[in-house]
Residue frames relative to the residue before (quaternion, step in Angstrom):
aa qw qx qy qz dx dy dz
M 1.0000 0.0000 0.0000 0.0000 0.00 0.00 0.00
K 0.1955 -0.7717 0.5975 0.0964 3.58 -0.99 0.86
I 0.1620 -0.7617 0.6212 0.0870 3.48 -1.22 0.82
H 0.4249 -0.6630 0.5407 0.2957 3.62 -1.28 0.47
M 0.1616 -0.7391 0.6476 0.0902 3.46 -1.13 0.88
L 0.0306 -0.8026 0.5957 0.0040 3.62 -0.66 1.03
G 0.2642 -0.7879 0.5412 0.1286 3.56 -0.53 1.16
H 0.7588 -0.3738 0.2528 0.4696 3.61 -1.32 0.09
D 0.7398 0.4368 -0.2620 0.4396 3.61 0.57 -1.04
E 0.6243 0.5357 -0.3238 0.4674 3.58 1.14 -0.68
V 0.6274 0.5133 -0.3328 0.4818 3.62 1.06 -0.72
K 0.6434 0.5144 -0.3117 0.4735 3.64 0.94 -0.82
Q 0.6731 0.4818 -0.2984 0.4752 3.58 0.87 -0.73
L 0.7170 0.4587 -0.2356 0.4691 3.60 0.98 -0.84
L 0.7914 0.2626 -0.0809 0.5460 3.49 1.16 -0.67
P 0.0126 -0.8130 0.5816 -0.0240 3.63 0.52 1.20
I 0.6351 -0.5716 0.3773 0.3571 3.57 -1.11 0.70
S 0.6312 0.5536 -0.3342 0.4282 3.55 1.03 -0.83
E 0.7019 0.4310 -0.2674 0.5000 3.57 1.13 -0.49
C 0.6257 0.5581 -0.3195 0.4415 3.51 1.22 -0.69
I 0.5897 0.6056 -0.3933 0.3616 3.70 0.97 -0.60
P 0.6995 0.4159 -0.2791 0.5098 3.60 0.81 -0.93
L 0.5948 0.5548 -0.3841 0.4369 3.65 1.10 -0.59
M 0.6589 0.5107 -0.3056 0.4601 3.61 0.99 -0.88
A 0.6014 0.5334 -0.3558 0.4767 3.60 1.02 -0.69
E 0.6685 0.4899 -0.3122 0.4643 3.58 0.92 -0.81
A 0.6474 0.5272 -0.3153 0.4512 3.54 1.02 -0.80
L 0.6484 0.4923 -0.3113 0.4902 3.65 1.06 -0.82
I 0.6169 0.5204 -0.3390 0.4835 3.65 0.99 -0.71
S 0.6548 0.5109 -0.3181 0.4572 3.57 0.87 -0.88
F 0.6856 0.4792 -0.2901 0.4650 3.54 0.95 -0.86
A 0.6177 0.5456 -0.3254 0.4635 3.62 1.09 -0.66
K 0.7270 0.4233 -0.2286 0.4899 3.52 1.08 -0.79
G 0.5537 -0.6488 0.3848 0.3528 3.58 1.25 0.02
K 0.4859 0.6679 -0.4362 0.3572 3.60 1.30 0.21
S 0.7133 0.2964 -0.2051 0.6010 3.59 1.30 -0.34
K 0.0585 -0.8234 0.5639 0.0243 3.64 -0.97 0.66
Q 0.0864 0.7765 -0.6230 0.0370 3.57 -1.20 0.51
P 0.3851 -0.6509 0.5753 0.3115 3.49 -1.31 0.30
V 0.6206 -0.4599 0.4377 0.4603 3.55 -1.27 -0.01
R 0.5356 -0.6757 0.3938 0.3187 3.51 -0.85 0.93
T 0.4135 -0.6795 0.5444 0.2664 3.62 -1.15 0.61
I 0.1071 -0.7936 0.5946 0.0726 3.61 -0.75 0.93
F 0.1041 -0.7674 0.6322 0.0267 3.63 -0.88 1.03
R 0.0828 0.8019 -0.5765 0.1331 3.52 -0.54 1.28
P 0.1843 -0.7844 0.5828 0.1057 3.63 -0.02 1.22
P 0.5252 -0.6703 0.3989 0.3402 3.65 -0.76 0.76
E 0.6885 0.4783 -0.2695 0.4740 3.57 1.10 -0.58
A 0.5906 0.6254 -0.3480 0.3727 3.63 1.27 -0.27
L 0.5201 -0.6757 0.4322 0.2936 3.55 -1.03 0.61
G 0.7770 0.1386 -0.0667 0.6104 3.52 1.38 -0.36
L 0.4355 -0.6766 0.5190 0.2884 3.56 -1.29 -0.37
M 0.2741 -0.7245 0.5955 0.2130 3.52 -1.27 0.16
G 0.1296 -0.7860 0.6017 0.0584 3.49 -1.01 0.98
L 0.1707 -0.7662 0.6140 0.0825 3.59 -1.06 0.83
M 0.0139 0.8331 -0.5463 0.0849 3.56 -0.58 1.22
P 0.0588 -0.8113 0.5815 -0.0132 3.60 -0.06 1.38
S 0.0501 0.7807 -0.6222 0.0300 3.54 -1.24 0.49
F 0.1828 -0.7466 0.6341 0.0839 3.47 -1.44 0.38
R 0.1083 -0.7575 0.6425 0.0404 3.59 -1.17 0.84
S 0.2612 -0.7988 0.5207 0.1503 3.57 -0.87 0.93
E 0.7901 0.1549 -0.0823 0.5874 3.55 1.25 -0.41
P 0.5655 -0.1229 -0.8140 -0.0498 1.59 -2.17 1.29
R 0.7457 0.1803 -0.1460 0.6247 3.49 1.42 -0.29
P 0.4506 -0.6949 0.4871 0.2770 3.59 -0.68 1.09
V 0.1890 0.7760 -0.5824 0.1515 3.53 -1.01 0.94
F 0.3363 -0.7078 0.5976 0.1695 3.54 -1.14 0.76
G 0.0468 -0.7925 0.6074 0.0277 3.55 -1.12 0.65
L 0.0177 -0.7795 0.6253 0.0319 3.58 -1.20 0.46
K 0.0902 -0.7595 0.6395 0.0775 3.60 -0.80 0.96
A 0.0790 -0.7501 0.6562 0.0211 3.49 -0.96 1.05
V 0.1020 0.8363 -0.5241 0.1241 3.52 -0.23 1.25
C 0.2209 -0.7518 0.6019 0.1538 3.51 -1.11 0.67
V 0.1791 -0.7881 0.5817 0.0916 3.60 -0.88 0.91
F 0.0168 -0.7898 0.6102 -0.0605 3.57 -0.50 1.23
P 0.2948 -0.7915 0.5021 0.1858 3.74 -0.21 1.22
G 0.6553 0.5248 -0.3447 0.4199 3.61 1.09 -0.42
N 0.4704 0.7289 -0.4168 0.2714 3.58 1.15 -0.25
P 0.6132 0.5696 -0.3635 0.4092 3.65 0.90 -0.76
A 0.6523 0.5202 -0.3250 0.4453 3.55 0.98 -0.72
K 0.6755 0.4731 -0.2479 0.5083 3.51 1.33 -0.48
G 0.5310 -0.6365 0.3894 0.4016 3.58 1.38 0.00
K 0.6129 0.5453 -0.3457 0.4555 3.61 1.24 0.38
D 0.5702 -0.5667 0.4663 0.3693 3.59 -1.22 0.49
A 0.5171 -0.6333 0.4813 0.3162 3.60 -0.99 0.86
H 0.7302 0.3901 -0.2245 0.5140 3.65 1.11 -0.65
Q 0.0355 0.7727 -0.6279 0.0856 3.55 -0.75 1.15
G 0.4534 0.6750 -0.5050 0.2893 3.61 -0.98 0.81
A 0.4205 -0.6906 0.5411 0.2311 3.46 -1.37 -0.47
V 0.2610 -0.7243 0.6088 0.1915 3.52 -1.17 0.56
L 0.1931 -0.7879 0.5802 0.0733 3.60 -0.72 1.05
L 0.1559 -0.7563 0.6293 0.0879 3.58 -1.08 0.78
F 0.0957 -0.7890 0.6067 0.0188 3.58 -0.92 0.97
S 0.5537 -0.5584 0.5208 0.3321 3.56 -1.30 0.64
A 0.3171 -0.7319 0.5682 0.2023 3.56 -1.03 0.89
E 0.5969 0.5669 -0.3426 0.4527 3.58 1.37 0.02
T 0.8256 0.1535 -0.0349 0.5418 3.50 0.96 -0.92
G 0.4778 -0.6788 0.4428 0.3390 3.56 1.20 -0.35
E 0.4615 0.6913 -0.4522 0.3236 3.64 1.27 -0.10
L 0.5112 -0.6253 0.5025 0.3085 3.53 -1.21 0.65
L 0.2425 -0.7865 0.5617 0.0851 3.60 -0.83 1.14
A 0.8374 -0.0692 0.1189 0.5290 3.56 0.79 -0.91
I 0.1630 -0.7309 0.6519 0.1194 3.53 -1.37 0.54
E 0.0262 -0.8362 0.5463 -0.0414 3.58 -0.51 1.14
N 0.5689 -0.6171 0.4298 0.3328 3.51 -1.13 0.65
A 0.3438 -0.8021 0.4555 0.1759 3.57 -0.47 1.22
S 0.5459 0.6208 -0.3861 0.4092 3.54 1.20 -0.55
A 0.7215 0.4417 -0.2474 0.4724 3.49 0.79 -1.09
I 0.6119 0.5572 -0.3258 0.4571 3.61 1.03 -0.71
T 0.6784 0.5073 -0.2651 0.4605 3.49 0.91 -1.06
A 0.6780 0.4985 -0.3112 0.4417 3.57 0.82 -0.87
I 0.6860 0.4942 -0.2705 0.4604 3.56 0.97 -1.00
R 0.7357 0.4515 -0.2601 0.4327 3.57 0.68 -1.09
T 0.6176 0.5543 -0.3394 0.4428 3.55 1.14 -0.72
A 0.6738 0.4902 -0.2798 0.4769 3.58 0.98 -0.92
A 0.6356 0.5401 -0.3218 0.4480 3.51 1.17 -0.81
V 0.6482 0.5085 -0.3147 0.4713 3.56 0.97 -0.84
S 0.6022 0.5397 -0.3444 0.4770 3.59 1.06 -0.80
A 0.6621 0.5049 -0.3100 0.4590 3.65 0.93 -0.80
V 0.6064 0.5326 -0.3437 0.4802 3.59 1.11 -0.71
A 0.6820 0.4806 -0.2904 0.4685 3.58 0.87 -1.01
T 0.6522 0.5362 -0.3091 0.4377 3.56 0.96 -0.95
D 0.6376 0.5246 -0.3232 0.4624 3.61 1.00 -0.80
L 0.6807 0.5025 -0.2665 0.4616 3.56 1.09 -0.76
L 0.8325 0.3177 -0.0541 0.4506 3.54 0.86 -1.14
A 0.6269 0.5295 -0.3624 0.4419 3.60 1.13 -0.41
R 0.5944 -0.5462 0.4248 0.4097 3.59 -1.12 0.42
K 0.5663 -0.6205 0.4101 0.3553 3.60 -0.96 0.69
D 0.7248 0.4064 -0.2484 0.4978 3.62 1.16 -0.63
A 0.3688 0.7505 -0.4839 0.2580 3.59 1.17 0.22
G 0.0108 0.8533 -0.5180 0.0581 3.57 -0.62 1.10
V 0.6891 0.4247 -0.2556 0.5287 3.61 1.22 -0.52
L 0.1228 -0.8064 0.5784 -0.0097 3.58 -0.64 1.29
A 0.1174 -0.7548 0.6397 0.0852 3.52 -1.05 0.85
I 0.0928 -0.7831 0.6135 0.0412 3.53 -0.84 1.03
I 0.1367 -0.7830 0.6056 0.0379 3.54 -0.71 1.13
G 0.7050 0.3046 -0.2761 0.5779 3.54 -0.28 1.34
A 0.1082 -0.8525 0.5114 -0.0038 3.56 -0.22 1.32
G 0.4077 0.7249 -0.4615 0.3088 3.55 1.10 0.74
I 0.7935 -0.2486 0.2229 0.5088 3.54 -1.24 -0.62
Q 0.6610 0.5031 -0.3279 0.4499 3.59 0.83 -0.74
G 0.6067 0.5497 -0.3426 0.4609 3.59 1.08 -0.76
R 0.6989 0.4659 -0.2870 0.4606 3.58 0.80 -0.79
A 0.6396 0.5044 -0.3211 0.4831 3.52 1.01 -0.77
H 0.6747 0.4883 -0.3229 0.4494 3.63 0.95 -0.72
L 0.5960 0.5512 -0.3773 0.4457 3.54 1.02 -0.57
E 0.6754 0.4979 -0.2914 0.4594 3.52 0.92 -0.88
A 0.6604 0.4994 -0.3072 0.4691 3.58 1.10 -0.85
I 0.6925 0.4952 -0.3063 0.4260 3.62 0.71 -1.05
R 0.6379 0.5328 -0.3574 0.4260 3.66 0.94 -0.66
Q 0.5763 0.5942 -0.3593 0.4309 3.55 1.27 -0.37
V 0.7833 0.3520 -0.1469 0.4908 3.61 1.09 -0.64
R 0.7669 0.1784 -0.1419 0.5999 3.59 1.23 -0.24
K 0.4477 -0.6609 0.5275 0.2907 3.58 -1.18 0.60
L 0.2187 -0.8174 0.5227 0.1040 3.56 -0.10 1.29
T 0.1816 -0.7757 0.5952 0.1050 3.59 -1.09 0.80
G 0.7950 -0.0717 0.0380 0.6012 3.49 1.30 -0.18
V 0.1186 -0.7864 0.6020 0.0713 3.55 -1.19 0.71
R 0.1475 -0.7937 0.5868 0.0629 3.47 -0.99 0.86
V 0.0793 -0.8313 0.5497 0.0216 3.56 -0.67 0.88
A 0.0129 0.7897 -0.6126 0.0313 3.55 -1.00 0.96
D 0.0635 -0.7743 0.6293 -0.0216 3.45 -1.19 0.76
K 0.5961 -0.5760 0.4095 0.3809 3.57 -1.17 0.46
I 0.7122 0.3057 -0.2051 0.5976 3.51 1.35 -0.45
M 0.4117 -0.7652 0.4392 0.2282 3.54 -0.23 1.36
E 0.6343 0.5522 -0.3521 0.4108 3.61 0.93 -0.70
R 0.6221 0.5320 -0.3570 0.4501 3.59 1.10 -0.55
A 0.6347 0.5269 -0.3119 0.4714 3.57 1.07 -0.80
E 0.6363 0.5105 -0.3130 0.4863 3.65 1.07 -0.80
Y 0.6557 0.5002 -0.3176 0.4680 3.61 0.97 -0.80
F 0.6110 0.5387 -0.3337 0.4745 3.55 1.11 -0.67
E 0.6584 0.4976 -0.3028 0.4767 3.57 0.90 -0.89
E 0.6684 0.5110 -0.2981 0.4508 3.61 0.88 -0.87
G 0.7123 0.4882 -0.2442 0.4411 3.53 1.07 -0.88
T 0.7537 0.3577 -0.1898 0.5177 3.57 1.18 -0.47
R 0.4494 0.7371 -0.4371 0.2522 3.61 1.18 -0.30
S 0.7603 0.3972 -0.1976 0.4745 3.56 0.89 -0.95
R 0.6098 0.6089 -0.3366 0.3795 3.54 1.26 -0.20
Y 0.7769 0.3057 -0.1163 0.5380 3.53 1.19 -0.63
S 0.5182 -0.6471 0.4705 0.3022 3.62 -1.15 0.59
F 0.6686 0.4664 -0.2942 0.4989 3.60 1.22 -0.46
P 0.5541 -0.6246 0.4285 0.3452 3.63 -1.10 0.51
V 0.1197 -0.7342 0.6640 0.0759 3.54 -1.11 0.76
A 0.0558 -0.8183 0.5706 -0.0415 3.59 -0.71 1.21
A 0.3017 -0.6882 0.6232 0.2166 3.58 -1.03 0.69
M 0.2135 -0.7771 0.5863 0.0827 3.52 -0.94 1.14
K 0.5531 -0.6492 0.4319 0.2935 3.48 -1.19 0.61
T 0.7875 0.1469 -0.0760 0.5937 3.55 1.21 -0.61
I 0.6023 -0.5337 0.4477 0.3898 3.59 -1.27 0.38
E 0.6165 0.5756 -0.3272 0.4261 3.54 0.98 -0.95
S 0.7233 0.4321 -0.2717 0.4651 3.63 0.78 -0.96
A 0.6152 0.5323 -0.3575 0.4586 3.54 1.18 -0.29
V 0.7107 0.4826 -0.2214 0.4614 3.52 1.03 -0.92
R 0.6266 0.5708 -0.3672 0.3829 3.62 0.78 -0.83
E 0.8639 0.0243 -0.1076 0.4914 3.50 -0.88 1.12
A 0.4112 0.6614 -0.5126 0.3616 3.54 1.10 0.64
D 0.4472 -0.6841 0.5021 0.2826 3.63 -1.05 0.64
M 0.7953 0.1354 -0.0350 0.5899 3.58 1.02 -0.73
V 0.0784 -0.8000 0.5945 0.0201 3.60 -0.96 0.92
I 0.0705 -0.7854 0.6145 0.0260 3.53 -0.80 0.96
T 0.1172 -0.7930 0.5954 0.0539 3.58 -0.85 1.03
V 0.0227 0.7850 -0.6081 0.1158 3.54 -0.57 1.29
T 0.3427 0.7452 -0.5057 0.2673 3.69 0.70 0.91
N 0.4016 -0.6429 0.5765 0.3050 3.53 -1.46 -0.04
S 0.3165 0.7650 -0.4944 0.2648 3.59 1.20 0.48
S 0.2758 -0.7347 0.5855 0.2033 3.57 -1.12 0.65
E 0.6687 0.4473 -0.2560 0.5359 3.63 1.32 -0.20
P 0.6363 -0.5672 0.3528 0.3859 3.61 -1.06 0.62
V 0.1804 -0.7663 0.6054 0.1170 3.62 -0.95 0.82
I 0.7008 0.3939 -0.2492 0.5400 3.56 1.33 -0.21
R 0.1438 -0.7815 0.6049 0.0515 3.54 -1.04 0.93
R 0.5850 -0.6198 0.3853 0.3539 3.61 -0.94 0.86
E 0.6569 0.5567 -0.3248 0.3911 3.63 0.94 -0.80
W 0.6343 0.5394 -0.3115 0.4578 3.53 1.30 -0.39
I 0.6818 0.5388 -0.2584 0.4219 3.57 1.18 -0.69
A 0.2949 -0.7692 0.5459 0.1528 3.57 -0.74 1.13
E 0.6365 -0.5153 0.4099 0.4016 3.51 -1.24 0.46
G 0.7813 0.3438 -0.2376 0.4635 3.59 -0.94 0.75
T 0.4609 0.7129 -0.4080 0.3360 3.58 1.38 -0.16
Y 0.2073 -0.7273 0.6348 0.1582 3.58 -1.11 0.60
I 0.0644 -0.7951 0.6030 0.0088 3.61 -0.76 0.99
N 0.1318 -0.7726 0.6193 0.0458 3.54 -0.98 1.06
A 0.0928 -0.8236 0.5587 0.0290 3.70 -0.18 1.20
V 0.1103 -0.8515 0.5108 -0.0429 3.53 -0.44 1.31
G 0.6967 0.5854 -0.2824 0.3036 3.55 0.87 -1.15
A 0.7618 0.4092 -0.2332 0.4447 3.56 0.58 -1.14
C 0.0029 -0.8490 0.5253 -0.0565 3.57 -0.72 1.05
T 0.6610 0.4414 -0.3287 0.5100 3.54 1.23 0.53
P 0.6699 -0.5246 0.3315 0.4075 3.65 -1.17 0.48
A 0.7416 0.4478 -0.2241 0.4464 3.61 1.03 -0.59
A 0.7084 0.4401 -0.2343 0.4996 3.51 1.29 -0.13
R 0.0555 0.7939 -0.6023 0.0613 3.52 -1.01 0.75
E 0.2683 -0.7604 0.5617 0.1853 3.51 -1.30 0.51
I 0.7129 0.4088 -0.2260 0.5230 3.59 1.37 -0.29
D 0.4016 -0.7246 0.4860 0.2783 3.60 -0.71 0.91
S 0.6895 -0.5329 0.3288 0.3640 3.53 -1.26 0.54
R 0.6034 0.5388 -0.3633 0.4621 3.64 1.02 -0.66
T 0.6738 0.5050 -0.3040 0.4457 3.56 0.85 -0.84
V 0.6372 0.5174 -0.3091 0.4803 3.51 1.05 -0.78
A 0.6606 0.5207 -0.2930 0.4545 3.57 0.96 -0.91
A 0.6932 0.4701 -0.2661 0.4772 3.55 1.05 -0.84
S 0.6961 0.4928 -0.2792 0.4411 3.65 1.16 -0.30
K 0.3865 -0.5986 0.6156 0.3367 3.47 -1.39 0.27
L 0.2159 -0.8182 0.5310 0.0445 3.48 -0.62 1.30
F 0.0563 -0.7590 0.6484 -0.0170 3.44 -1.03 1.22
V 0.1615 -0.8074 0.5637 0.0654 3.56 -1.12 0.60
D 0.5258 -0.5996 0.4650 0.3844 3.56 -1.28 0.07
N 0.7960 -0.0420 0.0340 0.6029 3.63 1.04 -0.65
K 0.3901 -0.7461 0.4780 0.2504 3.57 -0.40 1.16
E 0.6464 0.5255 -0.3611 0.4190 3.63 0.78 -0.79
S 0.6644 0.4772 -0.3310 0.4704 3.65 0.91 -0.70
I 0.6279 0.5446 -0.3417 0.4385 3.60 1.00 -0.84
L 0.6670 0.5027 -0.3134 0.4519 3.62 0.92 -0.79
Q 0.7383 0.3843 -0.2368 0.5011 3.59 1.06 -0.38
E 0.8263 0.3238 -0.1089 0.4478 3.60 0.89 -0.78
S 0.7160 0.5236 -0.2755 0.3705 3.65 0.99 -0.63
G 0.3221 -0.7573 0.5399 0.1766 3.53 -0.50 1.15
D 0.5722 0.5962 -0.3832 0.4126 3.56 1.08 -0.59
Y 0.7211 0.4026 -0.2146 0.5214 3.50 1.07 -0.82
L 0.7037 0.5050 -0.2753 0.4172 3.59 0.74 -1.05
L 0.7088 0.4507 -0.2922 0.4572 3.59 0.90 -0.85
A 0.5822 0.5336 -0.3583 0.4979 3.61 1.18 -0.55
L 0.6624 0.5005 -0.3099 0.4633 3.58 0.97 -0.78
K 0.6395 0.5482 -0.2909 0.4538 3.53 1.05 -0.85
E 0.7038 0.4422 -0.2500 0.4966 3.56 1.05 -0.89
G 0.5040 -0.6770 0.4140 0.3408 3.63 1.20 -0.01
A 0.4186 0.7076 -0.4797 0.3066 3.61 1.16 0.35
I 0.7763 0.1677 -0.0796 0.6024 3.63 1.23 -0.55
G 0.3876 -0.6819 0.5591 0.2688 3.52 -1.32 0.19
P 0.6638 -0.5227 0.3414 0.4117 3.62 -1.18 0.16
D 0.6597 0.4773 -0.3259 0.4803 3.58 1.20 -0.09
H 0.3456 0.7800 -0.4651 0.2362 3.63 1.23 0.29
I 0.6214 0.5477 -0.3494 0.4379 3.62 1.03 -0.65
Q 0.2945 -0.7985 0.5063 0.1389 3.55 -0.64 1.12
G 0.7787 -0.2805 0.2001 0.5244 3.61 1.06 -0.41
E 0.4912 -0.6248 0.5195 0.3138 3.59 -1.34 0.12
I 0.6048 -0.5815 0.3956 0.3737 3.56 -1.10 0.57
G 0.5939 0.5688 -0.3454 0.4521 3.55 1.10 -0.57
E 0.6280 0.5423 -0.3014 0.4697 3.52 1.09 -0.82
L 0.6506 0.4868 -0.3252 0.4838 3.56 1.03 -0.75
L 0.6370 0.5666 -0.3209 0.4125 3.57 0.99 -0.77
I 0.7576 0.3301 -0.2043 0.5248 3.53 1.03 -0.86
G 0.5909 -0.6631 0.3330 0.3166 3.64 1.22 0.36
T 0.5046 0.6505 -0.4537 0.3411 3.61 1.12 0.33
K 0.7536 0.2517 -0.1729 0.5822 3.62 1.18 -0.22
P 0.3826 -0.7122 0.5175 0.2803 3.59 -1.04 0.59
G 0.3928 -0.7220 0.5222 0.2276 3.60 -1.22 0.43
R 0.7931 -0.0916 0.1457 0.5842 3.52 -0.63 -1.20
T 0.1725 -0.7974 0.5752 0.0592 3.48 -1.02 1.01
T 0.7955 0.1071 -0.0851 0.5903 3.59 1.24 -0.39
D 0.5737 -0.6048 0.4191 0.3598 3.58 -1.14 0.42
Q 0.6570 0.5297 -0.3329 0.4206 3.62 1.17 -0.29
E 0.5134 0.6675 -0.4208 0.3371 3.57 1.18 -0.27
I 0.2701 -0.6885 0.6333 0.2278 3.58 -1.12 0.64
I 0.0818 -0.8081 0.5833 0.0018 3.56 -0.70 1.07
L 0.1181 -0.7802 0.6138 0.0244 3.53 -1.00 0.98
F 0.1303 -0.7542 0.6413 0.0550 3.57 -0.89 1.02
K 0.1604 -0.7764 0.6047 0.0761 3.60 -0.66 1.11
S 0.0900 -0.8185 0.5673 0.0079 3.52 -0.54 1.17
L 0.1419 -0.7892 0.5927 0.0760 3.62 -0.76 1.06
G 0.4455 -0.6532 0.4892 0.3682 3.58 1.10 -0.66
L 0.1683 -0.8122 0.5577 0.0308 3.61 -0.77 1.07
A 0.5467 -0.6082 0.4664 0.3372 3.55 -1.10 0.65
V 0.6391 0.5431 -0.3432 0.4228 3.57 1.07 -0.72
E 0.5842 0.5508 -0.3651 0.4712 3.54 1.26 -0.50
D 0.6502 0.5202 -0.3114 0.4578 3.61 0.94 -0.84
L 0.6331 0.5402 -0.3067 0.4618 3.52 1.06 -0.91
A 0.6681 0.5007 -0.3041 0.4588 3.57 0.84 -0.94
A 0.6730 0.4808 -0.2954 0.4782 3.58 0.84 -0.98
A 0.6990 0.4635 -0.3171 0.4427 3.62 0.70 -0.86
E 0.6630 0.5123 -0.3132 0.4470 3.59 0.95 -0.77
Y 0.5829 0.5538 -0.3273 0.4964 3.57 1.20 -0.69
A 0.7013 0.4780 -0.2717 0.4536 3.56 0.73 -1.03
Y 0.6275 0.5442 -0.3067 0.4648 3.57 1.16 -0.89
R 0.6572 0.5020 -0.3099 0.4691 3.60 0.92 -0.94
K 0.6885 0.4692 -0.3104 0.4577 3.62 0.84 -0.80
A 0.6014 0.5405 -0.3507 0.4724 3.58 1.12 -0.61
R 0.6771 0.4795 -0.3159 0.4601 3.61 0.87 -0.75
E 0.6495 0.5253 -0.2921 0.4658 3.61 1.17 -0.69
T 0.7785 0.3381 -0.1405 0.5099 3.51 1.04 -0.84
D 0.3922 -0.7116 0.4658 0.3503 3.67 1.35 -0.08
G 0.3039 0.7528 -0.5151 0.2749 3.57 1.02 0.90
G 0.7496 0.4139 -0.2890 0.4282 3.49 -1.24 0.28
T 0.4676 -0.6447 0.5126 0.3208 3.61 -1.20 -0.32
Q 0.2369 -0.7570 0.5883 0.1574 3.58 -0.92 0.85
V 0.0587 -0.8089 0.5850 -0.0064 3.50 -0.74 0.99
E 0.4547 -0.6538 0.5342 0.2836 3.59 -1.08 0.85
F 0.0754 -0.8326 0.5484 -0.0175 3.47 -0.77 1.09
């Protein structure tokens, strides 16, 4: 039996963000309709370890039945070493025989599909005239999100901030010539966020990087970075002032510090979650109703998204003789 091996660069070539955005919309619709299934991910975090391991199994019944498993390590210290914080692999298995079909680079899949999901949510929830984007976190996810958000909104300016100013400056230098709109490194998060139409947080911070007094009415916020019950990027006052949408309510109730800590502090009640993005896509829940609403989308990342992205890359690799086939 032969399996497909897809490395980082091969995944990026086979799964461009422009193609991944509609793919993620389809994956979220499938999840909302019960055609794709997943448990809440298992997190293994030994107290003496520098990072954690997450295990994310999933299954999709249509259009082609397939099993998937993402095994990923998250090491917050990696960006300082020039490495992605996410390291691991996505495995695809035949739903007919259980045989392993493919092993794909999880770092590339995670960066692309996360930004693509943010673009789906932004298109649904940001004001139609939103043009100024603030990106908090100048790493791999920040770059992926810039490329994704520009696909769904006509950007007029991008502001980037990071706890390390040099990273924000490097981000500006690396993107300045690629886009027609200005990209500017900001000295503070506050200066990046004030009067921005859209805010993306992609940090490894465990404490809030966003304050309510910085957020204008009508702002759309996409919180991506914090993914454990004790970590958050958004302060409780901002969460309370926002209409909150999520990718998966079950995961949010167990994993999201942005939600759980605001709930613990009494800033919000248990009914604060307005709906899942998949529910908006199939029309069972309403989204933005006025241009004055502050809207927050909390993204934790779903195994069904990894499955859809990996299966798409695998199919393209088979059609184009991409990747490497290995006897297994």
